[in-house]
KEPATI-972127 format. One record per residue: x, y, z of N, C-alpha, C in turn. Coordinates in steps of 0.1 Angstrom, whole numbers, plus 5000, padded with zeros to 4 digits. Example, Ala and Ser with C-alpha at 12.3 -4.5 7.8 and 13.67 -1.06 7.14 Angstrom:
BEGIN
513249435078512349555078513249675078;512849785071513749895071512950005079;
***
This chain:
BEGIN
958441813349957241843357957641863371;958541773376958941783390959741913392;960641943382961342073384960542193384;959442183376958542303376957842313389;957542203396956842203409957742253420;959042223419959942253430960542383429;960742433416961442563414960542653406;960242773412959442863404960342933394;959842953382960543033372960343173375;961343253375961243393378960743473366;959643553369959143633358960043753356;960643803366961443933365962943903367;963443813359964943793359965543923355;965044003344965644133341965644223353;964644213362964644303373965744273383;966044153385967244113393968544163387;968644153374969844193368969944353369;968844423368968844563369969344603383;968844543394969244583407970744543410;971244433404972644403406973544503399;973044553387973844653380973844783388;972644823394972544943402973444923415;973444803420974344783432975744803429;976244753417977544773413977844923411;976944993405977145133403977345213416;976545173426976645233440978045203445;978445073445979645023451980845083444;980845093431982045153423982045303424;980845363423980745503423981145563437;980745493448981045543461980545683464;981345763471980945893475980845993464;981345963452981246053441979746073436;978945973439977545983435976746073444;977246103456976446183465975946313459;976846383452976446513446975346493436;975446393428974346373418973046333425;973046253435971846213442971246323450;972046413455971546533462970846623453;971346643441970746733431969346673427;969246533426968046473422967046493433;967446483446966546503457966046643458;966946743455966546883455965546913444;965746853432964746873421963346823425;963346703432962046643436961446733447;962246783456961646863467961046993462;961747053452961247183447960247173436;960247073428959347063416958146963418;958346863426957346753427956746743441;957046823450956546813464955046823464;954446903455952946913455952346783451;952946703443952346573439952346473451;953446463458953446383470952346423480;952346553482951346613492949946573488;949546603475948246583471947846443471;948746353467948346203467948046163482;948846213491948646173505947346223510;947046353507945746413511944546343505;944546313492943446243486943346103492;944446033494944445903499943845903513;944245993522943745993536942246023536;941846123528940346163528939546043523;940045973513939345863507939045753517;940145723525939945603534939245653547;939345773551938445823562937045813558;936645843546935345823541934845683541;935845593537935445453537935345393551;936245433560936245383573934945423581;934445543579933345583587932045613579;932045563567930845563559930245433557;929345423548928545293546929445173542;930545203535931345093530932245043541;932345103552933145053563932544923568;931344893566930744773571930944653562;931544673550931744563541932744473547;932444343547933344243553934244193542;935444173545936444123536936443973537;935343913531935143773532933643743531;933343613533931943573532931243613546;929843623546929243663558929543573570;929843453568930043363579931543353583;932443423576933843423579934143503592;935043443600935543513612937043543611;937543643618938943673618939743553623;940843523617941643413621942543453633;942843583634943743623645942943713654;943343713667942743813677943143953673;942544053679942844193675944344223679;944744173691946144193695947144123686;946843993682947743923673947843993660;946644033655946644103641947444233642;947144313652947844443653949344423655;949744323663951144293665951844263652;951244173644951844133631951944253621;950844333621950844453612952044553616;952144583629953144673634954544623632;954744493635956044433635956544423620;955644393611956144383597956444523591;955744623595955844753588957044833593;957344813606958344903612959744833613;960744893607962044833608962844913618;964144883619965044943629965245093628;964845153616965045293614964345383625;963245333630962545413640963345423653;964145323656964945323668965945443668;966445473656967445583654966745713651;965845713642965245843637964345903648;963745823657962945883667963845963677;965145933678966046003686966646123679;966946113666967646213659966746313652;965646273647964746363640964346493648;963946473660963546593668964746703669;965946653669967046743670967246823657;966946763646966946833633965846943632;964646903637963546993637963747103647;964447083657964747183668965547303662;966547273655967447383649966847433636;965947363630965347413618963847393619;963147463628961747433632960747473621;959647413621958547443612957747563617;956847613608955947713611956647853614;957847863611958547993613958948013627;958947913636959347933649960847963650;961248033661962648063663963347933668;964547903662965247783666965547783681;965347663687965647643702964647713711;963647773706962647833714961647733720;960847773729959847683735958947623724;958547713715957647663704958447563695;959747583693960547493685960647363691;960747353705960747223712959447153710;958347223711957047163709956847113695;957247193685957047143671958047033668;959247033674960146923671959646793677;958946793688958446673694957246613686;956546703680955346663673955546623659;956446683652956546673637956946523633;957746463640958046323637956846233639;956046263648954746183650953846203638;953846323633953046343621953546263609;954846263607955446193596955346033597;955145983609954945843611953545813616;952645903615951245893621950145853611;948945903613947845853605947945863590;948445973585948545993570949545893565;950545863572951545773567950945633567;950345593577949745453578948645433568;947945533565946845513555947345493541;948745513539949245483526949445333524;949345253534949345103532947945053528;946945143530945545093528945145073513;945645143503945245113489945444973485;946644923487946944783483946244683493;946144723505945544633515944044603512;943244713510941844693508941544633494;942244683484942044633470942344483469;943444443475943844303474942944213482;942644263495941744183503940344163497;939844273491938544263485938544163473;939544163465939544073454939743933459;940543913469940843783474939643713481;938943793490938043733499936543763496;936343863488934943893483934643843469;935643873460935443823447936043683444;936743643454937343503454938143483442;939043573439939943563428941343563433;942243503425943643493430944343623428;945143663438945943783437947343743441;948243733431949643703434950443833433;949943933425950644053424949744173425;950244283428949444403430948544443418;949144413406948444453394947144373392;947044253398945844173397944644243404;944944343413943844403421943444533414;944044573403943744693396942744663385;941444703387940444653378940544713364;941144833363941244893349942244833341;943144743347944144683339943844533336;942744493339942344353337941944333323;942344223316942044193303943144133296;942944083284943944003276944544093265;944144213264944744293253946244323256;946944343245948444363247948744483255;948044593254948344713262948144683277;947044613280946844593295947844493300;948244393293949244303297950544373300;950944463291952144543293952044633305;950844693306950644783318950744713331;950244593332950344513344951844483347;952644443337954044423339954744543344;954344663338955044783343954744813357;953444793361953044813375953844723384;953944593380954644493389956144533390;956744583379958144623380958244743389;957344843388957444953397957244913412;956444813414956244773428957544713433;958144623425959444563430960544673431;960544773422961444883423961244963436;960044983439959745063452960144983464;959844853464960244773476961744773478;962444753467963944753467964444883472;963944993468964345123472964145143487;962945103492962645113506963445033515;963644903511964444813519965944853518;966444893507967844933505968045053514;967145153515967245263523967345233538;966445133542966445093556967845033560;968244943553969544873556970744973554;970645043544971745143541971845253552;970845283558970845383569971245313582;970745193585970945143598972245063601;972745003591974044933593975145023597;975345143591976345233596976045283610;974745303613974445343627974845243637;974445113635974745003644976244993645;976945003634978444993634979045103643;978645223641979245333649978845323664;977645283666977245273680978045163687;978245053681979044943686980444993688;981045063679982345113680982545213692;981545303693981545403703981545353717;980745243719980445193733981345073736;981945013726982744893729984144903726;984545003718985945023714986344953702;985444873696985844803684985944913672;986944893664987144993654986044993643;985545113640984445123630985045133616;985045023609985645023595984744933586;985244923574984444843564984344703568;985344643575985244503579984144483589;983944573598982844563608981544573601;981344653591980144663584979844533576;980944483570980744353563980344243573;980944243584980544133594979044153598;978644273600977244303603976344253592;976744283579975944233568975844083568;976944013572976943863572975943813582;975943883594975043843604973543863599;973343973593971944003588971643903577;972543873568972243773558971843633564;972543593574972243463580970843473587;970543583594969243593600968143603590;968343673579967343683568967143543562;968243483559968143353552967443253559;967743243572967043133581965543163581;965243293583963843333585963043303572;963543353561962843343548962843193544;963843113547963942973543962742903550;962442933562961342863569960042913566;959943033559958643073553957843153563;956543173560955643263567955343213581;954943093582954543043595955642983603;956742943597957842883604958842983610;958943103603959943193608959443333610;958743393600958343533601957443553612;956443463615955543493626956243493640;957243403641957943403654958843523656;959443573645960243693645959343813649;958143813644957243923647956943933662;956743823668956443823682957643873690;958843833687960043883693960144033691;959844083679959844223675959044303684;957744263687956844333695957344343710;957844233715958244243729959544323731;960444323722961644403723961344553722;960344583713959944723712959244773725;958344693731957744733743958744743754;959744653754960744663765961544783765;961944823752962744943751961945073755;960745083751959845193754959645203769;959345093775959145093790960345133797;961545083793962745123801963045273800;962845333788963145473787962145553794;960845513794959745593800959945583815;960345473821960445453835961645523841;962845493835964045553841964345693836;963645733825963845873820962945973827;962846093821962046203827960546173824;959946093831958546043828957546153827;957546243836956546353836956746443824;958046483821958346563810957846503797;958046373795957646293783956146293782;955446273793954046263792953446403789;953946513795953546643793953746683778;954946653773955246683759954346613750;953946493753953046413744951646473744;951146513755949846573756949846703748;950946783749951046903741951146873726;951846773723952046743708950746693702;949846623709948546583704947746703700;947646803709946946923706947547003695;948847013694949547093683949347023670;949346893670949146813657947746843652;946746833661945346863657945247003651;945947103657945847243653946547263639;947647193637948447223625948347113614;947447023616947346903607947246943593;946247033590946047063576947247143570;947847233578949047303573950147213570;950447113578951547013575951246923564;949946893561949546803551949746873537;949747003536949847073524951047173523;952047133530953247223532954147213520;953947303510954747303498955647423496;955447523505956347643506956547713492;955447753486955647813473956347953473;956348013485956948153486958248143493;958848033494960148023500960047993515;961148003522961247983536962047853539;962147823552962947703556962147583552;962847493544962247383539962547243545;963247253557963747133564962547043567;961447103573960347023577959646963564;959547043553958946993541959846883535;961146893535961946793529961846663537;961746673550961646553558960346483555;959246553553957946493550957946433537;958546493527958646433513959446313513;960546313521961346193522960546073528;959846103539959045993545957845953536;957246053529956146013520956645923509;957845943504958345853494958645713500;959145713512959545593519958345503522;957245573527956045493530955345443517;955445523506954945473494955645353489;956945343491957745233486957345103493;956845113505956444993513955044963511;954245043504952845023503952444883497;953044843486952644713480952944593489;954144583495954444473503953544463515;953344583521952444583533951044553530;950644603518949244573514949044423512;949944353506949744213504949844133517;950644183526950844113539949544133548;949144263549947944293558946744223552;946644223539945444163532945444013536;946543953536946643813538946143773552;946343853562945943823575944643883580;943843953570942744023574941343963570;941343843565940143773561939143773573;937943803570936843803581936643933588;937544033585937444163591936644263582;936044363587935444463579936444563575;936144643564937044753560937244843572;936244883579936444973591937344913601;937244783604938144723614939644723609;939844703596941244703591941744843592;941044943587941545083587941745133601;940745113610940945163623942045093631;942244963628943344883634944644933629;944744973617946045033612946345163619;945345243621945545373628945845353642;945345253649945645243663946945163666;946945043661948144963663949345023656;949145063643950245113635950745253639;949745353637950145493639950445523653;949645473662949945503677951145433681;951445313676952745253679953945333675;953945383663955045463658955145593666;954045653668954045783676954545763690;954345643696954945613709956445623709;957045583699958545583698959045733698;958345813690958745953689958346033702;957345983708956946053721957946023732;958445893733959245853744960745873740;961245823729962645833725962945983722;962046043714962246183710962146273722;961146243731961046323743962246323752;962846203753964046193761965246263755;965346253741966446323734966246473736;965046533735964846673736965046713751;964746633760964946663775966446673777;967246583772968746593774969246723768;968746773756969146893750968747013758;967447013762966847133769967547153783;967747053790968347063803969847093803;970447083792971947103791972746983795;972046873797972846753801973846713790;973446713778974246683766973846773755;974846833748974546913736974446823724;973246753722973146663712973046723698;972646843697972546913684973946933679;974846973688976246993684976946863679;976646753686977146623683976546573669;975246603667974646573654975346643643;975646773644976146853634977646823631;978346773641979846753640980246613638;979446513644979846373644978846283637;977546333635976646253628975546183637;974646113631973546053638973945943647;974845853643975345743651975845793664;976645903664977245953676976146003686;975046053680973946093689973245983695;973045873688972445753694973345693704;974545683702975545633712975545713724;975545843722975545933734974345923742;973145913736971945893743971945763751;972345663745972345533752973345543764;974445613762975445623773974945703785;973945783783973345853795972445773804;972145653799971145563806971945473816;971345433827972045343836972045203829;973045123833973244993827973445003812;974245093808974345133793974745013785;975544923790975944803782974744713780;973944693790972744613788971744683778;971644813780970744883770971344873756;972644883755973244873742972944733735;973144633743972844493738971344483734;970444533742969044533739968744613726;969444733725969244813713969644743701;970844693701971444623689970544503685;970144423695969344303692968044353686;967444463692966244513686966344553672;967544623669967744663655967744553645;968444443649968544323640967144263639;966444253650965144183649964144273641;964144403643963344493635963644483621;964944483617965244473603964944343597;965244233604964944103599963444083597;962644133606961144103604960644173591;961044293589960444373578961044313565;962344293565963044253552962744113549;962644023559962243883556960843883550;959943953555958543963550958544023535;959444123533959544183520960044083510;961144013514961643913505960643803501;959843763511958843663509957843713499;957343843500956343893491956943913477;958143973476958743993463958943863456;959243753463959443623456958043583451;956943623458955643583453955343663440;955743793440955543873428956243803416;957443753418958243713407958143563404;957143493411956943353408955943343396;956143243387955343233376953943193379;953743103389952443063393952443003407;951443043415951342983428949942943430;949642823436948342783439947942843452;946642833456946142883468946942823480;947442903489948142863501949642813498;950042823485951342773482952342893484;953542863490954542963492955542953480;956243073477957243073467958342973470;959042923460960142823463961242883471;961842803479962942853487964142913479;964342853467965342903458964943053454;963743073451963343213447963443303459;963043263471963143343483964643383486;965543283485966943313488967543403478;967143393465967743483455967443633459;966243653464965843793467966543843480;966843753489967643783501969043833497;969643763488970943803483970943933476;969843953467969744083460969544193470;968744173480968544283490969844323497;970644223501971844243508972844323499;973044273487973944343478973544483475;972244503472971744643469971944733481;971644683493971844763505973344793508;974244703505975644723507976144833497;975544833485975844943476975545083481;974345093488973945223493974845263505;975345163513976245193524977545243518;978045193507979245233501979145383496;978045423491977845563488977845653500;977045603510977145673523976245803524;975945843536975345973537973845953539;973246033548971746033550971046083537;971646173530971046233518970846123508;971846033507971645923498970445833501;970245803514969145723518967845803515;967845933518966646003515966346003500;967346023491967146023477966645893472;967245783476966745653471965345623475;964945663487963545643492962645723484;962945853482962045943475961845903460;962945863454962845823440962045693439;962345593448961545473448960045483449;959645583458958245603460957545683449;958345763441957745853431956745773422;957245673415956245613405955145543412;955245503424954145433431952945523434;953145653433952045753434950945713424;951345683412950445653401949745513404;950545423409949945293413948945313424;949145403434948245433444946945483439;946945573429945745633424944945523416;945645433409944945333402944245233412;944845213423944245123434943045193440;943145323442941945393448940845383438;941045403425940045393415939445253415;940245153416939745013416938944983429;939345033440938545013452937145073451;937145193446935845263445934945193434;935645143423934845073413934244953418;934944873426934444743431933444763442;933544863451932644893461931344953456;931445043447930345123442929545043432;930144953425929444873414928344793420;927144813415925944733420925944603414;925644493421925644363415924544353405;924844293393923844283383922644193387;921444233383920344163387920244033379;920043923385919943793378918443763377;917943743365916443713364916143573371;915143583380914743463387913543393379;913743273375912743193368911843123378;910543163379909643093388908942983381;909142863385908542743378907042743379;906342723368904942713368904442583375;903342593382902842473389902442363378;902742243381902442133372901142073376;900142063368898842013371898841863366;898641773376898641633372897141583372;896741543360895341493359895341343361;894641293371894641153374893541083366;893840963362892940883355892240783365;890940783364890140703373889440593366;889040483374888340373368887140343377;886140283372884940243379884940093382;884840053395884739913398883239863398;883039753392881639713390881039663404;881839613414881339563426881439673437;880639783435880639883445879439853454;879539903467878539873477877339963474;877540093473876540183470876940273459;876640243447877040323436878440283432;878940353421880240323416881340383426;882440303429883540353437884640403428;885040533430886040593421887340583428;888340523422889640503428890740543418;891840573423892940603414893440473407;894240483397894740363390895540273399;896240333409897040253419896140163427;895040223432894140133439893440033430;893140073418892539983409893339853407;894739873406895539763404895639673416;
***
C-alpha cells in the first residue's frame, strides 16, 4: 500500500519503450535517415496539406464563434468562483509555458527564408517580398496558431470546473468516448497514446533544433570547438535544469522558471528595439498588420493545387503540425490555471498574451534581421544558404554592441525558454501515464524523472540525424494524428455547451391541515371556554 502511494504505476510503459527504440533508430541511423524523412515530409506537404489547413480553419472559426457569441459568457467554474491569478500572472504563465527557445532563433531566420522564396508570387528581394517576409512568420505564430491550444483547454476546463469531474488525461474530456464498452476503452487508450506521441514529437523537435544552434553560436562567438562533446555537455546542462525543475513540481519549480522566462524575453526584445533601427521596426510592423488582415484568408487556405513556389506553404504546414503536437499539454496546463474565468476571457487572453507575444518577436527580431539584409550591412541570406541557421544567429548577435553580454543573455534565455516548456511537458506527460491521481495530487517524482530522461534521449537522437528538415518532418508527423483528436474535442465542447440541462420535476408539498381537539371546561365565567388540549392540561 505504501509503495502504491509513493510510486505511480505507469500506464504507458510500452510507450516509453517505443520512444527509446525510436531514439536508438535516430542515433544509429544518423544522417542516412534524412532522405527518408525528407520524402515523408514531401508526401505530407503534397497530399495532406489540405487536411492541416481545413482543421485550422474550422478550429479558428469555431472558437471565434464561442468567444464572441452567447457561450463566451459561460464561466469555467461555479458562479461564485473567482480567478486565482491576476490577468498578467495568468498571461505570463500561458506565454512562458507555450513558447520555447525556438522562437529566439526562428524569428531571426524565418524572414530570410521567406525573402528569397516569397509568398503571393512576389519577386524575391523586392519591396513586396520584404513586407511579406516580415509578416508571414507572425501569421504562423499568430491567432490561428494559438487557437489550436483552445480545444483541449476549453474541453478540459469545462469538465473540471463545470461538470466537476476528474480529468487526468485528454481522453477524459471527449464525451463521445466515455463509457465502459471495450471499444470506447480502447479508443481512449489510442487517444492518450497519440497525445503522448505528439508531445514527444514537439519536444524532440524543439530540443533537436535548438541544441545545435546554441552549440554553433557559442563556438562562433567564443572560439570553443563545435563538436559532439560540446553538444553532449549542453544536454547534460539541460538535463540538470529539467531534473531540478520537474523534481520540485508545479509550484516549487515551474512557476518560478516561468517568471524568469518572461523577464528575459522582455529584456531581449527591449534591447533589440532600443539599440536597433527602432523606426524601421515600428514601420514594418504597422505595414505587416495591414498586410496580414488583407491576406489572412489566402494564407489560411494556401494549398497551391496548381503548382507554384511552396516554401510559404511548407513552412505553414510545419508550424501547424508543431502547434498541434503541443495542443494537449498546453490544454491541460491552461485549463488548470483558468478556474473562475469565462470562455471569452480565456480565448481572448490567449490571443493577446500568446499571439501578440509571439508576433512581437517576429516584429522586432525579424525586423532587425531584414534591416541588416536590406541595408547591406550583412548578407544574411548568403550566410544562411552557405553556413546555416546558427551562423545567421551568431552574425546577428555580433552586430550588436556588447555582443558578449548579449550572447550570454541569449544563451541563458534559450535554456530558460527550453526548460520552462519541457519541464511543464514532462510534468503533464507524467500525469497522463500515472495510474491514478487524487485531486491536487502531483505525479510521483520517479514518474516525472523517467520522462525527463526519455525526453533527453529522444531529442539527442534527433540531433544525431541532424538537419532542419528532420525537425520539420518529426513535428509534422507528430501533429498529424492529433488533427482527429482536435475534431473530437470540438465535438465534445459543442455537445457539452449546447446540451440543455434536463428538467428535474419539482415536488410541491401539499399543506398539512392540523385539526385541533378542544375540550369544554365546566367553570366558565360566561358560557363554555374553548381551549386547546395544552391549555386544558
